[in-house]
Backbone as CSV, one residue per row, in Angstrom:
resi,resn,N_x,N_y,N_z,CA_x,CA_y,CA_z,C_x,C_y,C_z
1,MET,6.235,-24.627,6.581,7.679,-24.380,6.103,8.201,-24.923,5.953
2,ILE,9.449,-25.735,4.803,10.170,-26.471,4.470,11.159,-25.557,5.736
3,GLY,11.916,-26.883,5.967,12.659,-26.658,7.058,12.980,-26.181,8.757
4,GLU,11.702,-25.749,8.304,11.889,-25.037,9.839,11.606,-25.837,11.033
5,GLU,10.833,-27.121,11.059,11.611,-27.811,12.476,12.414,-28.064,12.389
6,LEU,13.465,-28.361,11.380,14.782,-28.578,11.407,15.523,-27.893,11.981
7,ILE,15.366,-26.207,11.994,15.830,-25.039,12.145,15.644,-25.109,13.398
8,LEU,15.087,-24.653,14.071,13.885,-24.777,15.263,14.309,-26.046,15.798
9,ASP,14.658,-27.305,15.855,14.593,-28.329,16.322,16.692,-27.921,16.805
10,PHE,17.084,-27.157,15.626,18.844,-27.001,15.950,19.195,-25.827,17.026
11,PHE,18.064,-24.108,16.817,18.132,-23.532,17.875,17.705,-23.724,19.125
12,ASN,16.711,-25.513,19.214,16.260,-24.739,20.703,17.025,-25.651,21.771
13,GLN,18.202,-26.438,20.912,19.577,-26.107,21.743,19.692,-25.623,22.808
14,PHE,19.669,-24.411,22.474,21.173,-22.961,22.784,19.745,-22.351,23.690
15,GLY,18.098,-22.669,24.029,17.754,-21.713,24.731,17.456,-20.619,24.170
16,PRO,17.537,-19.494,25.762,17.333,-18.194,25.404,17.779,-17.313,24.249
17,PHE,19.491,-18.135,23.894,20.305,-17.320,22.956,19.958,-17.274,21.747
18,ALA,19.000,-18.834,21.816,18.912,-19.141,20.410,17.736,-18.229,19.847
19,LEU,16.877,-18.100,21.098,15.370,-17.041,20.279,15.948,-15.942,20.633
20,ALA,16.633,-14.787,21.227,17.630,-14.163,20.408,18.086,-13.705,19.055
21,LEU,18.718,-15.264,18.697,19.338,-15.226,17.676,18.245,-15.078,16.304
22,LEU,17.265,-16.102,16.498,16.148,-16.081,15.787,15.789,-14.943,15.574
23,SER,14.971,-14.401,16.911,14.392,-13.203,16.587,15.308,-11.756,15.667
24,PHE,16.475,-11.839,16.253,17.244,-10.844,15.263,17.545,-10.671,13.934
25,THR,17.916,-12.185,13.656,17.781,-12.482,12.029,16.707,-12.405,11.387
26,GLU,15.166,-12.733,11.968,13.910,-12.815,10.966,13.536,-10.709,10.888
27,ALA,14.170,-10.482,11.920,14.493,-8.629,11.666,15.122,-8.091,10.407
28,ILE,15.765,-8.724,10.002,17.098,-8.659,9.119,16.305,-9.533,7.716
29,ILE,16.307,-10.368,7.470,16.022,-11.547,6.687,15.337,-12.619,6.249
30,GLN,15.374,-13.383,7.378,15.190,-14.353,7.631,13.167,-14.527,7.820
31,PRO,12.900,-15.932,7.387,11.015,-15.868,7.227,10.666,-15.994,8.540
32,ILE,11.232,-17.086,9.456,11.060,-17.963,10.420,10.643,-16.730,11.635
33,PRO,9.588,-16.392,12.093,8.606,-15.399,12.905,9.198,-16.503,14.361
34,PRO,9.796,-14.963,15.232,10.123,-15.548,16.626,9.040,-15.718,17.676
35,ASP,7.824,-15.340,17.405,6.497,-16.276,18.405,6.954,-17.604,18.367
36,VAL,7.352,-18.637,17.170,6.968,-19.715,16.841,7.982,-20.453,18.072
37,MET,9.513,-19.971,18.727,9.916,-20.570,19.592,9.883,-19.180,20.945
38,PHE,9.415,-18.351,20.618,8.931,-17.941,22.242,7.966,-18.376,23.033
39,LEU,6.695,-18.389,22.383,5.669,-19.284,22.512,6.229,-19.940,23.404
40,PRO,6.226,-21.414,23.008,6.537,-22.674,23.797,7.535,-22.144,24.621
41,MET,8.325,-21.257,24.886,9.348,-21.566,25.959,8.644,-20.469,26.827
42,ALA,7.692,-19.402,26.380,7.123,-18.815,27.085,5.945,-19.914,27.951
43,TYR,5.188,-20.299,27.673,4.196,-21.678,28.185,5.153,-22.496,29.158
44,ASP,6.294,-22.794,28.895,7.006,-23.690,29.749,7.391,-22.732,31.040
45,GLU,7.256,-21.992,30.785,7.915,-20.707,32.200,6.693,-19.766,32.486
46,ARG,5.637,-20.148,32.083,4.258,-19.271,32.490,3.914,-19.512,33.982
47,ASP,5.257,-20.209,34.936,4.604,-19.915,36.228,6.111,-19.612,37.019
48,ASN,6.913,-19.112,36.104,7.987,-18.217,36.450,8.577,-17.487,36.296
49,THR,7.389,-15.677,36.901,7.200,-14.399,36.591,8.982,-13.937,36.016
50,ALA,9.590,-13.819,36.471,10.875,-13.320,36.156,11.122,-14.269,34.765
51,MET,10.650,-15.284,34.689,11.662,-15.673,33.493,11.236,-15.260,32.339
52,LEU,10.004,-15.364,32.639,8.780,-14.973,31.819,8.983,-14.027,30.950
53,LEU,9.333,-12.523,31.840,9.660,-11.346,31.470,11.209,-11.380,30.625
54,TRP,11.809,-12.016,31.383,13.184,-12.232,30.627,13.218,-12.755,28.778
55,LEU,12.413,-13.576,29.414,12.525,-13.844,27.705,12.289,-12.876,26.820
56,TRP,11.117,-11.911,27.253,10.175,-10.986,26.798,10.765,-10.177,26.593
57,PHE,12.045,-9.622,27.049,13.012,-8.569,27.104,14.201,-9.442,25.739
58,ILE,13.951,-10.484,25.807,14.997,-10.840,25.184,14.893,-10.575,23.767
59,VAL,13.709,-11.251,23.661,13.026,-11.543,22.221,12.273,-9.801,21.637
60,THR,12.195,-8.944,22.330,11.935,-7.796,22.200,12.961,-7.091,21.387
61,PHE,14.464,-6.736,22.664,15.104,-6.583,22.336,16.345,-6.305,21.297
62,ALA,16.276,-8.423,20.924,16.405,-8.176,19.547,16.500,-8.580,18.382
63,SER,15.078,-8.329,18.537,13.840,-7.952,17.287,14.063,-6.400,16.950
64,VAL,14.413,-5.184,17.951,14.721,-4.250,17.053,15.333,-4.069,17.567
65,LEU,16.938,-4.725,17.554,18.365,-4.346,17.433,18.499,-5.226,15.620
66,GLY,17.685,-6.601,15.981,17.605,-6.818,14.376,17.685,-5.894,13.051
67,ALA,16.195,-5.153,13.172,15.702,-4.178,12.777,16.356,-2.526,12.445
68,VAL,17.068,-2.556,13.659,18.197,-1.139,12.860,19.344,-1.830,12.327
69,ILE,19.679,-2.902,12.122,20.547,-3.508,10.953,20.269,-3.399,9.575
70,GLY,18.617,-4.144,9.522,17.772,-3.719,8.244,17.677,-2.481,8.280
71,HIS,17.365,-1.698,9.069,17.426,-0.357,8.462,18.169,0.041,7.702
72,ALA,19.393,-0.226,8.411,21.103,0.277,7.442,21.002,-0.177,6.782
73,LEU,21.034,-1.239,5.982,20.718,-1.943,5.074,19.837,-1.679,4.148
74,GLY,18.328,-0.893,4.440,17.616,-0.568,3.605,18.081,0.924,3.211
75,LYS,19.412,1.797,4.029,19.332,2.893,3.733,20.328,3.011,2.769
76,ARG,21.172,1.945,3.040,21.973,1.437,1.674,22.121,0.486,0.487
77,PHE,21.325,-0.231,0.087,20.936,-0.621,-0.804,19.129,-0.668,-1.389
78,GLY,18.314,-0.128,-0.235,17.191,-0.527,-0.431,16.410,0.287,-1.782
79,THR,16.876,1.208,-2.170,16.295,2.149,-2.805,16.389,0.814,-4.433
80,LYS,17.784,0.552,-4.673,18.236,-0.218,-6.074,17.480,-1.716,-5.794
81,LEU,17.023,-2.317,-4.603,16.172,-3.304,-4.232,14.761,-3.297,-4.877
82,LEU,14.425,-1.704,-4.298,13.143,-1.461,-4.258,13.040,-1.589,-5.938
83,ASP,13.633,-0.835,-6.673,13.827,-0.420,-7.886,13.540,-1.847,-8.903
84,ARG,14.624,-2.456,-8.565,14.397,-3.912,-9.016,13.863,-4.633,-9.157
85,PHE,12.838,-5.236,-8.008,11.988,-5.595,-8.453,10.749,-4.878,-8.151
86,GLY,10.367,-3.635,-8.198,9.271,-2.905,-8.384,9.195,-2.006,-8.989
87,LYS,8.406,-1.019,-9.170,7.803,0.106,-9.660,8.731,1.261,-9.157
88,PRO,9.894,1.837,-9.898,9.939,3.725,-9.118,9.133,3.862,-8.516
89,GLN,7.191,4.370,-9.128,6.755,5.235,-8.241,5.835,4.720,-7.339
90,HIS,5.854,2.951,-7.062,5.362,2.477,-5.614,6.466,2.617,-4.651
91,ARG,7.838,2.088,-5.125,8.563,2.824,-4.264,8.614,4.458,-3.462
92,GLU,8.389,5.524,-4.632,8.353,6.476,-4.082,6.711,7.175,-3.516
93,ARG,5.501,6.000,-3.453,4.742,5.942,-2.884,4.807,5.364,-1.123
94,LEU,5.683,4.776,-1.209,5.552,4.594,0.180,6.838,4.987,1.319
95,GLU,7.562,5.401,0.299,8.741,6.461,0.849,7.596,7.983,1.163
96,TYR,7.119,8.600,0.595,5.804,9.683,1.668,5.067,8.704,2.218
97,LEU,4.385,7.552,2.234,4.054,7.144,3.557,4.603,7.320,4.986
98,PHE,6.246,6.890,4.619,7.006,6.912,5.926,6.956,8.052,6.004
99,GLU,7.507,8.935,5.249,7.361,10.455,5.873,6.030,11.045,6.277
100,ARG,5.099,10.881,5.899,4.109,10.912,6.809,3.129,10.589,7.669
101,TYR,3.544,8.854,7.738,3.288,8.504,8.623,4.261,7.027,9.637
102,GLY,5.265,7.727,9.460,6.753,6.891,9.916,6.829,6.704,10.688
103,THR,6.324,6.908,11.655,6.341,6.198,13.284,5.063,5.598,13.434
104,TRP,4.079,5.669,13.227,2.549,4.866,13.676,3.102,3.762,12.605
105,GLY,3.695,3.582,11.213,3.042,2.831,10.555,4.212,2.065,10.669
106,MET,5.912,2.605,11.680,6.458,1.733,11.772,5.783,0.676,12.989
107,PHE,5.038,1.208,14.208,4.694,0.704,15.398,3.187,-0.038,14.743
108,ILE,2.603,-0.005,14.219,1.661,-0.988,13.574,2.336,-2.231,12.815
109,ALA,3.524,-1.774,11.824,4.264,-2.976,11.281,5.079,-4.047,12.374
110,ALA,4.969,-3.374,13.620,6.062,-4.211,15.125,5.006,-5.404,15.659
111,VAL,3.689,-4.211,15.448,2.776,-4.882,16.877,1.887,-6.002,15.928
112,SER,2.258,-5.475,14.567,0.973,-6.714,13.861,1.880,-8.303,13.337
113,PRO,1.125,-8.789,12.492,1.466,-9.957,11.604,2.138,-10.084,10.263
114,LEU,2.509,-7.988,9.886,3.021,-7.941,8.928,4.129,-8.280,8.986
115,PRO,4.920,-8.524,7.437,6.452,-8.963,7.740,7.149,-7.190,8.356
116,TYR,8.110,-7.297,9.444,8.652,-6.341,10.476,9.967,-6.226,8.957
117,LYS,10.555,-7.126,8.821,11.689,-6.888,8.223,11.803,-5.688,6.478
118,VAL,10.456,-6.315,6.137,10.299,-5.872,4.434,10.077,-3.609,5.611
119,PHE,9.060,-3.704,6.614,8.623,-1.956,6.736,10.546,-2.095,7.029
120,GLY,10.747,-2.482,8.002,12.536,-2.068,8.108,12.785,-1.662,7.183
121,TRP,13.705,-2.426,6.259,14.277,-1.662,5.101,14.040,-0.943,4.706
122,ILE,12.147,-0.734,4.222,11.783,0.458,3.969,11.726,1.534,4.255
123,ALA,11.676,1.702,5.215,12.028,2.890,6.196,13.114,3.629,6.257
124,GLY,14.647,2.279,6.215,16.044,2.713,5.633,16.354,3.516,4.471
125,ALA,15.159,2.627,3.563,15.562,2.812,1.574,15.152,4.295,1.676
126,SER,13.902,5.106,2.379,13.195,6.121,2.873,13.934,7.053,3.615
127,ASP,14.859,7.122,4.327,15.531,7.749,4.967,14.834,7.899,6.261
128,MET,13.872,7.000,6.973,12.967,7.894,8.214,14.331,7.742,9.453
129,LYS,14.019,8.569,9.928,15.065,9.049,11.447,15.207,7.963,12.226
130,LEU,16.069,7.170,12.552,16.313,6.463,13.264,15.812,6.044,14.662
131,ARG,15.912,7.424,15.398,15.129,7.003,16.429,13.493,7.063,16.568
132,PRO,13.200,7.720,16.043,11.603,7.118,15.538,11.232,6.150,15.384
133,PHE,12.035,5.346,14.629,11.780,3.589,13.609,12.178,2.416,15.625
134,VAL,13.397,3.602,15.842,13.257,2.500,17.303,12.850,2.434,18.213
135,ILE,11.669,3.631,18.481,10.790,3.704,19.600,9.652,3.246,19.453
136,ALA,9.138,3.648,18.211,8.091,2.589,17.153,8.738,0.763,17.881
137,GLY,9.198,0.632,17.072,9.701,-0.850,16.949,9.777,-1.138,18.949
138,ILE,10.552,-0.845,19.157,10.353,-1.210,21.293,8.784,-1.612,21.632
139,PHE,7.958,-0.436,21.300,6.496,0.060,21.951,6.064,-1.454,20.792
140,GLY,5.967,-1.524,19.204,5.453,-2.370,18.843,5.479,-3.469,19.001
141,ARG,6.529,-4.319,18.905,7.469,-5.290,18.927,7.013,-6.099,20.759
142,GLY,7.570,-4.620,21.781,7.496,-4.678,23.373,5.805,-5.142,23.639
143,LEU,4.655,-4.665,22.989,3.346,-5.141,23.199,3.094,-6.054,22.041
144,ARG,3.399,-6.388,21.520,3.357,-7.948,20.744,3.510,-9.034,21.437
145,PHE,4.921,-8.781,21.698,5.736,-10.169,22.564,4.418,-10.051,23.658
146,GLY,4.294,-8.891,24.286,3.853,-8.697,25.386,2.771,-9.296,26.113
147,ILE,1.454,-8.735,24.817,0.074,-9.380,25.012,0.672,-11.015,25.201
148,GLU,1.813,-11.551,24.039,1.277,-13.385,23.697,1.634,-13.705,25.520
149,ALA,3.026,-13.133,25.979,3.471,-13.296,27.707,2.119,-13.257,28.698
150,VAL,1.180,-12.055,28.311,0.105,-11.626,29.578,-0.694,-13.148,28.634
151,LEU,-1.486,-12.870,28.093,-2.551,-14.458,27.620,-1.943,-15.758,28.222
152,ILE,-0.709,-16.119,27.631,-0.067,-17.530,28.132,0.086,-17.390,29.844
153,TYR,0.508,-16.702,30.228,0.244,-16.300,31.856,-0.623,-16.449,32.511
154,LEU,-1.354,-15.762,32.166,-3.079,-16.198,32.271,-4.038,-16.794,32.122
155,TYR,-3.659,-17.342,31.105,-4.845,-18.554,30.130,-4.444,-19.670,30.034
156,GLY,-3.018,-19.949,29.589,-2.051,-21.224,29.303,-2.520,-21.365,28.267
157,ASP,-2.771,-22.641,28.558,-3.275,-23.912,26.946,-4.497,-23.181,26.072
158,ALA,-5.776,-22.664,26.781,-5.847,-22.005,25.562,-5.820,-20.839,24.551
159,ALA,-4.963,-19.890,25.566,-4.116,-18.607,25.171,-3.013,-19.078,24.302
160,MET,-2.479,-20.482,24.054,-1.360,-20.993,23.247,-2.372,-21.455,22.068
161,ASP,-3.367,-22.044,22.448,-3.975,-22.844,20.856,-4.582,-21.503,20.213
162,ALA,-4.919,-20.520,21.106,-5.658,-19.205,20.071,-4.680,-18.668,19.688
163,VAL,-3.217,-18.072,20.208,-2.250,-17.525,19.708,-1.168,-18.402,17.769
164,VAL,-1.263,-19.630,18.354,-0.727,-20.687,17.650,-2.019,-20.537,15.881
165,TRP,-2.989,-20.651,16.287,-4.295,-20.478,15.229,-3.922,-19.017,14.657
166,LEU,-3.660,-17.860,15.447,-3.100,-16.570,15.179,-2.256,-16.512,13.616
167,LEU,-0.964,-17.473,14.035,0.355,-17.835,13.510,0.102,-18.352,12.395
168,ASP,-1.296,-19.266,12.383,-1.348,-20.164,10.862,-1.706,-19.428,10.264
169,HIS,-2.647,-18.606,10.399,-3.008,-17.622,9.280,-2.388,-16.280,9.691
170,GLU,-1.703,-15.892,9.596,-0.638,-14.791,9.683,-0.468,-14.508,8.417
171,ILE,-0.814,-14.540,6.866,-1.076,-14.389,6.052,-2.675,-13.524,5.336
172,LEU,-3.388,-14.185,5.967,-4.573,-13.540,5.886,-4.908,-12.687,7.310
173,MET,-4.579,-12.638,8.391,-4.484,-11.458,9.290,-3.969,-10.092,7.959
174,ALA,-2.831,-10.396,7.547,-1.835,-9.023,7.597,-2.436,-8.937,6.127
175,VAL,-2.907,-9.264,5.365,-4.511,-8.845,4.507,-5.193,-8.315,4.210
176,LEU,-5.974,-9.062,5.728,-7.421,-7.962,6.675,-7.194,-6.967,6.895
177,LEU,-5.910,-6.785,7.552,-5.023,-5.210,8.651,-4.869,-4.738,7.268
178,LEU,-3.882,-4.770,6.518,-3.878,-3.973,5.268,-5.310,-3.753,4.544
179,ALA,-6.225,-4.456,4.395,-7.297,-3.508,3.713,-8.065,-2.727,4.740
180,ILE,-8.019,-3.040,6.013,-8.451,-1.707,6.857,-7.223,-0.672,7.295
181,LEU,-6.064,-0.831,6.807,-5.293,0.254,6.955,-5.537,0.977,5.901
182,ALA,-5.929,0.032,4.291,-5.818,0.811,3.328,-7.523,2.059,3.319
183,ALA,-8.667,0.886,4.081,-9.758,1.612,3.978,-9.988,3.110,5.087
184,VAL,-8.670,3.061,5.758,-8.788,4.055,6.606,-7.996,5.603,5.851
185,ALA,-7.318,5.440,5.085,-6.203,5.910,4.789,-7.090,6.558,3.638
186,TRP,-7.898,6.301,2.759,-9.422,5.965,1.905,-9.879,7.104,2.360
187,TRP,-10.248,6.922,4.003,-11.634,7.025,4.642,-10.904,9.329,4.439
188,PHE,-9.330,9.166,5.244,-9.398,10.651,5.521,-8.581,11.141,4.086
189,ASN,-8.155,10.558,2.858,-7.588,11.430,2.061,-9.275,11.916,1.423
190,LYS,-9.954,11.173,1.768,-11.431,11.734,1.404,-11.844,12.994,1.842
191,LYS,-11.927,12.598,3.338,-12.553,13.874,3.626,-10.663,15.015,3.835
192,ASN,-9.426,15.150,3.180,-9.196,15.883,3.293,-8.675,16.309,1.895
193,PRO,-8.933,16.334,1.080,-9.141,15.966,-0.367,-7.945,17.256,-0.549
194,SER,-7.738,18.121,0.387,-6.396,19.180,-0.672,-5.037,18.587,-0.141
195,ASN,-4.547,17.465,0.937,-3.361,17.254,1.123,-3.198,15.655,0.229
196,SER,-4.292,15.162,0.071,-4.121,13.803,-1.119,-3.731,14.800,-2.248
197,ASN,-4.495,15.925,-3.022,-3.611,16.572,-4.662,-2.170,17.303,-4.347
198,ALA,-1.808,17.916,-2.651,-0.876,17.844,-2.501,0.342,17.352,-2.609
199,ALA,0.169,15.873,-2.139,0.360,14.999,-2.504,1.106,14.027,-3.855
C-alpha cells in the first residue's frame, strides 16, 4: 500500500501507544491492519511473556473500542452512506443478515481477514445491539491476535513467515472465506426453505 511504510515508520516511534492508535483507527476508517505493527512487536517480545500479553491486550482492546465508535457512526450515518454507494435492497439484505446472525457474523468478521470496520458500520446501520457487538468483538479480535501471539511465541520465525504470508494474501483469504460463508448459508437455506421464504 502506498504510504504504508511511511505511516508505520512514524507510528513505530511511539511503541505500544502507536499500536493502540493504529488498532483503534483501523476499526473505524483507516485501511492499515494492526497486525503489521503487532506482529513485529510481538516477535521482538516473544521471550517476554508479560509484555507479549500486554501487547495482545492493547491491540484487542483498542480495536474493539474503535469498533464501538464505528458502530456509533454507522448508526448515525451508515444507512445514508450504504444507500448512496449501493442499492437499498442490498442494505436491507445486510440488515436482515445482521438481525439473524448478528453476533456470529461480527465474531467471524472480527477473527477473519474481512474488513472489521465495514462490519462495524453495517452493524450500527442495522441497529445491532451494542452489548453482543462488543462481546463478539472481544472474543473475535482476542482470538485473532491471540493466535498470532501464541504462534509467534511457540514457533518464532516460522510462524512470523506464515502469518505475514496470510496478511499478504488477505484479499484472497477474505474472498475464500466469503465463498465458504455463502455456501454454508445456501446449504442451510436449502434445508430450511420455509425460513428463506419468510425472509
